[in-house]
C-alpha positions in Angstrom: 197.6 5.4 -91.4 199.7 8.2 -92.9 203.2 8.4 -91.6 206.0 10.8 -92.1 209.7 11.0 -91.2 210.3 11.2 -87.4 206.8 10.1 -86.4 206.8 7.8 -83.4 204.9 4.6 -83.8 204.2 1.4 -81.9 203.9 -2.1 -83.3 200.4 -3.7 -83.2 201.0 -7.1 -84.8 203.4 -8.2 -87.5 203.2 -11.2 -89.9 207.0 -11.7 -89.8 207.7 -15.0 -88.0 211.4 -14.3 -87.8 211.4 -11.0 -85.9 212.1 -10.5 -82.2 209.8 -7.4 -82.2 206.7 -7.8 -80.1 203.4 -5.9 -79.9 203.9 -2.5 -78.3 207.6 -2.1 -79.4 208.2 1.5 -80.4 210.2 3.2 -83.1 210.8 6.2 -85.3 209.7 6.4 -88.9 212.6 6.9 -91.3 210.7 6.7 -94.6 207.3 5.8 -96.0 207.1 4.4 -99.6 203.6 5.0 -100.7 204.0 2.8 -103.9 204.9 -0.2 -101.8 203.1 0.7 -98.6 206.4 0.0 -96.9 207.3 1.8 -93.7 211.0 2.0 -92.8 211.4 2.2 -89.0 214.3 2.5 -86.6 213.0 0.5 -83.7 214.1 1.4 -80.2 215.3 -2.2 -79.7 217.9 -1.6 -82.5 215.9 -3.5 -85.2 215.5 -1.8 -88.6 212.7 -4.1 -89.8 210.4 -2.4 -92.3 206.6 -2.8 -92.0 204.5 -3.9 -95.0 201.2 -2.2 -94.3 199.5 -3.9 -97.2 201.0 -7.2 -96.1 199.3 -7.4 -92.7 201.7 -5.5 -90.5 200.1 -2.8 -88.3 201.4 0.1 -86.4 199.8 2.9 -84.4 201.0 6.4 -83.4 202.4 6.9 -79.9 
């Protein structure tokens, strides 16, 4: 998935056992680091958890 700033996304699953985010939570992309496959997201819930797309985290466009 290619993401750019201000794209809206929804969480599919995440491998982070410590987050309160759940499948379907939505947020806005702030930055995508292609070298790390790291997606910085401002989640609607207030979380700023980044997604590691090569680490098992998945998102989808909304």
